[in-house]
Every structure is written in C-alpha cells, then in structure tokens.
N, C-alpha and C positions, 0 to 999 in steps of 0.2 A: 869483616864488615866493613867497604869503606863508605865513607860519609859524603855525598854528592856534594859537588862544588856549588856552592851559593845558598846551600840548603841546612841551615845548623839546627839541630833540633832544638826545643825549646827550653829543655834546663840547661845546655850550654848558652843559650843565647840570653838567657834570665840571667845566668852568672857573671857574663862578660856585663851585661848595662847596669850590677848593682855595684861589679868591681869598680865600674869608670863613677856612678855615683858616690862612691866611697873616699875617692879620689880627689874629686871637684868639692866635696864637703871637707877633706883633710885640708885642702889648698884653701878655701873657705874662712875654715877657724884659724888658718897660720895668717892669715889678710889681716884678720879680727883682731888678731894678739897682736898684729906691729902697727898696726893703723889706727885701732878704737873703731872701725867703719861697720857695722854690721847689717848684714844682707835682712833687710825683712821686707814687708809691702809696705806699700808706700798709701798711707792713706792721704785725701784729699787735704785735710787741715795742714801736712808738711809740705807738701807741693804749693799749698799757696802762700806758705809762712817762706817757706825758702824759696819760693820766687819772688818773693815781696823784697827779700834783701837783695839777693841776686840783681832787680830790677835800677834797686838803689845804685849798684857800683859798676852797673853794663852799660844802662840808658842815658839816652838825650834829658835834656831836661823837662822837653815838653812831653815826655812819657812816664813821668813819674806817677799820675795817677790811673795809671794799665791798667790797674787791680782795680775793679766795679765794687765798692764794699756791698752795694744794695741786692749785688746779685749773689754775696756767699752764701751757698749752703751752710750752713749752722750746723751742726753735728753736738747738741750736749753731751752725750755719753761717749766724746771723743774731746773733749777739753777739759780741764780742768780751771775753772776760771778764775779759783783761787792765789794760782801759779801765774805771776806776772809782776810786772813794774810799770808804775806812772811815767808818761812822756812827758815833757812839757811842750804845749804848742802852742806858740807865740799869736797865731792867728786863728786861734779856734777861738769860734764866740758860744756864749750857751743857748738853749735851746730857747731862753726867754729870760725877761729878766725884771727883777721885786718892782719896775716900777711898769712892764709889757702886761705883766698876769693880777689880776686883781683880786686871786682868790688866797693869796698867801696871809697867815698871821706874821701881825708885824714881829712878834718877837723872832722871826726868823730872816728877818729882811736887812740883813747884817750891811751893805753898803748904802739902801735907805736912812737905816741906822747909825753912821757914820764910817765905816773902815773905810781906810783911804785907800788900801793895796787891794787889786783884782786879780793876781796872778793867778789865786786858789783857783779859778776857774778854768786855768786853759792847762789844766794836767786832764792824761785822758788813761785810762787805764790801758794796759796792751799783755793779755793772756801769752802767755811763751809758747803754747803749743797750737794758738788758732787767731782769728779775728772776730771779733764783736760785728755783724752787720751795724751800719748805721740806725741810727733809729730816723722812722718813716710814721711822723704821726697819722696822715691818710691812711695808710697800709696797718697801722692799728686799729684805729677806727673802722678798718672795712672787716678785718680780723673780731671784732667785737662787736660787729650787725647783729639785732635780735639779740644780744647777752648782756647779762649782769658781771662786773667785777668788782669784787669786793673784798677791801684791804682791813683786815681783823688784829685789832691791837693797841696799842699806846699811840703817846705823843710823837714816838721816832716812827711809826706805822701812818701817823695822821701825816708825819710829812712827806714820807713815800708817796702816800696818798696825793697830796697837794701837788707835789711835783709834775705824778703824774698828769693829772688835770692839765697845770699849766705846760707842759709838752705839746697839749694835743688843743687845748681850747684855742689858741692862733689862728687853727685852719679851718674854722667853723665861721659861720655868720655869725652876727651879734645876734640876732634874733632864731636863733638855731642852736641856742645852747643856754642851761637854764643850771643853777646852783640851788638847791634847797638846803640848809645847814639847820642842824637838829643837835640836842646833847648827847644822845646814843649814835643814830644813825643821820650820814650827810651825804647827800647825793646831788650829782654832777650828771648832768644830762646831755646827750649828743641828739637832737631831734631826729634828724633826717636818719641817722643811724637807727632810731631807737635802742641806742645802747647807752648804759649807763658806769662810771664808776664812781663806787659806793666806799664810805669808811663805815666802821662801826666800831664804837669805843668799848673797850674789854683788855683791861692792862696785863688782868692774869688771867683770859679767857676764859677762868670758869667764875664762878659769883664772889663777889665782896661787899664790905660794905664801905667801899671806896668808891664804888661805880658810879654812883649819880652823881653823888656830892664829894669831890676828893679830900680825903682826909691826908694833910700835910705831914702832920707826926705820921711817922711811917709804923711807930712802935705799935700803934693803936689801929691799925687794919689788923681787918681778920677775913680770913679764905674761907670760903664753903666748897671745901676741895671734891666731892661728889657732888655739885650741883654745876649744871652748864646749863640747862633747858633753858635758862630765864634769858640766856644771851642768844644760844645756836636756833631757836625757833625762828630769828633773824637772819639764820644763814641757810635755810632752805630754800632751793628752787636759786639759789645762785650757780652763774656757770663757771667760775674762776673767782678761789677761794686763795687768798695771800693772807696768811695770820704770821703773826710776830709773837713775843713775851719774851724778855731780858731782865731790863734795866730796871724795873719795879721791884724787880728781886732782889737787887744787888744793894742792899741798904747797910749791910753788915750789920744785920740783926739778927736774931733767934724769930721765926715770922709762926702767927697765931692762926693754927688751923682748927675747925669747925666742923663737925657732922649735923646734919640736920637743917632746919628752917631757920631764918633769922628772925623769921616772927615768934618763934620760940623764945627768941631773947639771944645774947651773945655769949650767955655764959656757956661757961662746958668746952672750952676751947683746950686745943693744947698747943704748948711752944715748942717748936720742934726746928732744928738747924733748916736752910734756905732749900740747900738741894734736895731734902726729901720731900717738903713742902709741893719744890717744883715738879717731883717725880711724880707725886700724885696727883698734881692737876692735870700734868701731861698726860698721863695715862685717862684722867677723865675724858680727855679733850679727845683722843685717840679712839676710845672706845666708842664715843658718841659718832665720830666719825665713818669708821665701819659700819656700825648697825644702823645708822640713819643715811648717807649717802650713798647714792648711785653712783659707783666708779666709771661708767660707760657715758655720762654726762656730767660729770664734774670734775674741773680740773685743779688738785691741791698742791699751793706753793707752803713752804713755809721758810722763811726768813733768818738765816743766823743771826748771832747776837752784835748788835751795832757798838762798837769799845766806846769806850768814854777816854777821854786824854789828861787825867786828875794831876797824877804825877810826872813833873817833866825830869823826873830823876830816871826814869826809863829809858827815853833817848840821851841820857849823858846829859841834860843840861843842867847841871846841881844848882846853880844859881837862879833857873828860870822860875813862873808861876805859873802853873797850867800849861793849858795850852796859849794862853794869851802872845800876842803879837809874834805867834810861830806864824813862818811865812812862805815855808817847805814840810813837803811831806818827807816822814824819815826813807831816809833810800838804802837803809841796808836791810839786805835780802831777809826774806822770812821771819822780820822784826816782830814779836810780839810783846806787849804790854803787857801791863797790871788791870788794866780796864775792859778784859774778855776772859771771862772763866770758863776752861776746858772742861772743867765739872759739869758746870749747866748745858754746855753744848752736847756733852758725851750722855746725858740724859734723853735731849731731844733724839740721838741719831739711833740710842739703842733703841726704843721706843717705836720711833718711826719705822725702823727695821723690819720689826714686827707686827705691823700692819696690815690687813687684806686691802686695804685702798692704796694705790700708788701714791705717795709725797714726794715732789720735787723740791728739793731744796735749792734755794736763792741764798749763795755761800757768798757772803757779802764782809765777813767779818775778818781776813787775812786782808784784803784792797784795801779796807777803810782802817784797818789798824794803822799804818801808814799817814796815813791823812789826821797827823795833830792840826795843819794848818786851818780845815775847813770846819772848825765849829764855832758856833753864836760868839765864844767868849764874852766881852764885856756890850757887845753892840746888837744889843739886845731891846726892848721896850725900856724908856726910861725908868729907874726906878722911883718908887713913893721916895718922899722924904729930900733933905739935902745930903745926898751922898754922892761924894768927889768921884774924880776917875782912879782915883792914888785908892783911895777908900776899894773901889770897886777890884781893882787888880789884885789888891793881897787879900781878898777875902773871898772862903771857899762860895759865900752865900751866892754872890754877886757875878762872880764867872762862870760860864755855863760851858763847859767842858763833855757834855751829853748831847744837846740838838746840834743841827748841822746849819751852818749859811743856805739859802735857797736863792735864787740857784745854785747847787754846790752839788757835794758827793751821791747824796741821794738820787742826783740823774742818773748816773752812773748804774745805781741799783735798777731801777727802770729800763735802760738800759740791756741789762742782762736779763729781766724778765721780757720785753721784748723779742730779745733773741730764741728765750724760749717758746713763746707763743708761735 
C-alpha cells in the first residue's frame, strides 16, 4: 500500500517529532556541559537582577536609575533573603536620625552618645537573586489602614518596633500621631489611618518571673513553660503579629522550668538544658497560635535569631575587644560566628513546619552575622559611677555587642518585613 504524499500516519509523525526532540535535548545537554549554562524558565527575579547588571555595563550615566525599585514585584517564594552581601553606598541616607525621631531609647542612639564614625549607616543589603523594594512609609501606612501590627518579644524586638515607628512617623503631621508607652504594651498610632504599630514585652513568649520586674541575674529566672495565656490574651484581634525570642535564652546556664502557677510559689521547678526548655516554650506558643488565631485574618511572622558579636576571634581579630571599634562588616560569604545558635533556630523551624497556621520567617540571622560594626558597643547611656572609656572597652559588662545602633541594622529587617507585606 502506498502512502499518499504529504499524509504521514500519526504514528510515524510521532516518531519523527520524538526523534527531533531527543536530538535537541542531547544538543542542549552537550551545551550545558561545555558552557555551564542551563536552559530553564526565566523568572522575574533573574530578569531584574541580570538586567540591572547589564545596564550598569551598557547604558549611559543618565540611565543608571532605569529600574524603578518602587515597582518591583517582590516574590518572597522566589527570593532567599539570607543569600546576599552588604554593599557600601556612600550617598545613602538613613530613613531617620537619632535627632529627628523622638521615639528612640537613649541606649541605642549611638551618634548622639558619641560615636564618631557613621559609615555603618551606609551599608545596604543586596540579596543575590532578587531586589528588595525601596521602603515607602506612605505605602506601608496605607497597607496598615484600619489594622494593628504588633511586635512581640524582647529588647531586640523593641528595637525593631522603634525602628519601624521612626521609619514612618516623619510622613505624619505632628497632630496626627501619638505614642502611648507602657511597661508591657506600647502603642504608636497613625490617626488618619486608624492604624497602630505596637510592641508587647514577652522575652520568653511564655510566662516567667522576669516579665514585669526584670531579674538581672539570669540564674534566678524561672519559666512557666506551659502557660502563655497571660501574654497571649493581648495578641487576640491583632492583624499582623511579628514574634521573636532568642537572646534571653543564651545565658550559658541551665534554665529553670516550672509547670503550674506562680501563685502556688516558685518551688518545684526543674533545671534543664536551655534548648530543651526553649522547645517546650515554642511548642506552647505554636499550640496557642494554632488553636486561637484565625489564619484567614491574621498574618504571623517570626524573626530569626539576632546574632551577637562578643568574640572578635570569630572574625579572626585575635587582638580585638568584642565588637568595639569595628568599622566594616565581615565580608566573607557565609560567615557564621558564635553569636547565633543553630540548634535553637532548628527548634523553631521544626515546630513551625508542623503548624496549621502559616508562619513566615523574617530570616535576618545570616545578613546580621556580617554586621559586627553595627552594635551599640560603648556608645550607650553613660554608666553609673566613674567608669573610664578604657574600662568600658575591656569589660564584658560595659560593651554592648547585643543591641544595635539606631538608625542601623534593624532598619533593614523592617525593609524585609515591608517587602513581605
């Protein structure tokens, strides 16, 4: 039987098409092995990143600002925030200053407290595979219209809260904003937006005997690991919750865990490894979130560990003293010092991964690891007594390598939060 010209049977046509496809695939694989270039779908993040590099090389000076960062469609699912580097921008200006914003604690206003260098304010975080949108205070306030945003945690979380308040307050008329400070709950309100940015003090998330009156001696702190209601009742009805709990757990001691009420006394506690008690507390927090919050109306964020820089040997500065007088970030990719405990972070990621309510991580640990230059150091409130500058530098007690100067690194954390929102 003759096959009519131009009319091949479907089976023969299929064989021809498959053969051609296989030939193309083999050619593509050979191309990959030779050049290292892989054929895959182009995402917007790669197009933006690559185009920005090409523009730098191929356009005139007038075209340098071709990419409008305000219009970038940021996709957190396609961007690994922690992968990137700090880029020095000599023309960068902070979103606020420690003189322009009236809501900063004196403890963290480093320039006002005598720090002479200001280069730490001009480092910008640049992820490898995406571009963070430029922070826009008016846009954020619009997103927060008729909403409550609350930070929950310790003094580092309070810093992030103060940072965000300072980043938005300057666009509001003086008679259209207010601040109410309290021991447990502090509230900044943007009147025209009926929006609040709040901070709730709960350093362990669960209840402890160091919640109201801080117990300076960490060995004396006792955690009621199965109780969270006293704090959590203040979180009900909040639209956006940003949690953090890390640095208070890193005291180097075993921790005292108690089951039952403090009203029955503080006896009967058990001393356990910090990571074990941490797991109990985070499970209590996660169970409350899953059982008490409406995932369709509440957004939950959890900030990863804010690293400390107490050991200058971590960055090969054997003769250095903590973070004092550090002027530049660590530039070694993937640097990880002793100030962030991966075991604690794995506890959170493991528990959050099993939750019913979705939780978004604000992954600030790796990018903050590099910033040994951004801490308060000795540029804090004057110390009581006749303490000389030299005594401050050599003493663990007076060099603060935990908290950050404001403005400073926490502003970048809020730029990331803004991108997610």
